[in-house]
N, C-alpha and C positions, 0 to 999 in steps of 0.2 A: 880423581885427578882434577886439578884446578888449572885454569888458564889465566894468565895475567898479561896485562899490557904494560910494558916498561917504556918510559919516555925520559931521555936524558934532559935535564932542566937546562943545562948550558951546552952549547955546541962543542965547547972545549972539552967537556967531560964525556962526550959521546964515545970516543975511542976507548976510554977506561971502562965504561959500562959494557961496551961490546966485548972487550977482553975478559971481563969478569964472567959474563954469560957464556962465552966460549969455554973458559976454564971449568965452569960448573957442568957444562955439557960433556967435556972430556972425562970428568970424574964419574959421569953417569947419574948425576944428581937431577939434571933437568934435560928436557928436549928443547932445543933452541931453534926457532924458525923465524926468519925475517918476514914480516908482513908487508906486502906491497899495497900501498894505498891507491885506490882508484880515484882519478880526478872527479870532482863533483860536477855533475852536469849543470850547464847554465840554466838559470831560471827562464821559464818560457814567458813570452809576452803575447797578449791576446792579438788575434788577427784584426787587421783594420777592416773597415766596412768594404773597402775596395777588394781586399783579399778574399773576404767572405763571398762577395758577389762572383769573383773569378772561380772560386771553388764550386759554387752552385752551378755556374755556367758549364764548367768542365764536367760535372756530374750529369748534366742534361736532365735535371729534374723539373725545371720550371714549366715545361708544357703540361706536366702531370700533377704538380703540387704547388701550393702557394709558397711564398718566400719563407713564411714562418714554419710551414711543414718541412720544407727542404732543410732549413737550419736544424730542426729537431732531428731529422733523419741522419744528417751529417754530423750531429753533435757539435754544432757551432754556437 
């Protein structure tokens, strides 16, 4: 069994393509399932130096580790 992705080239043709696929499914030729696209997550932006310092302060690592060690521990 093969899986195909079908995309209507024009929005005006979308209803026709949908109808054709439904007809093929009724005949038992194909199994037709609509795929729900998940929204793509936004690209991440690096933390500012101020945010990095706040994260380190919240983790309370500075009394025990240097700033570089704390950044490495926190993967910053």
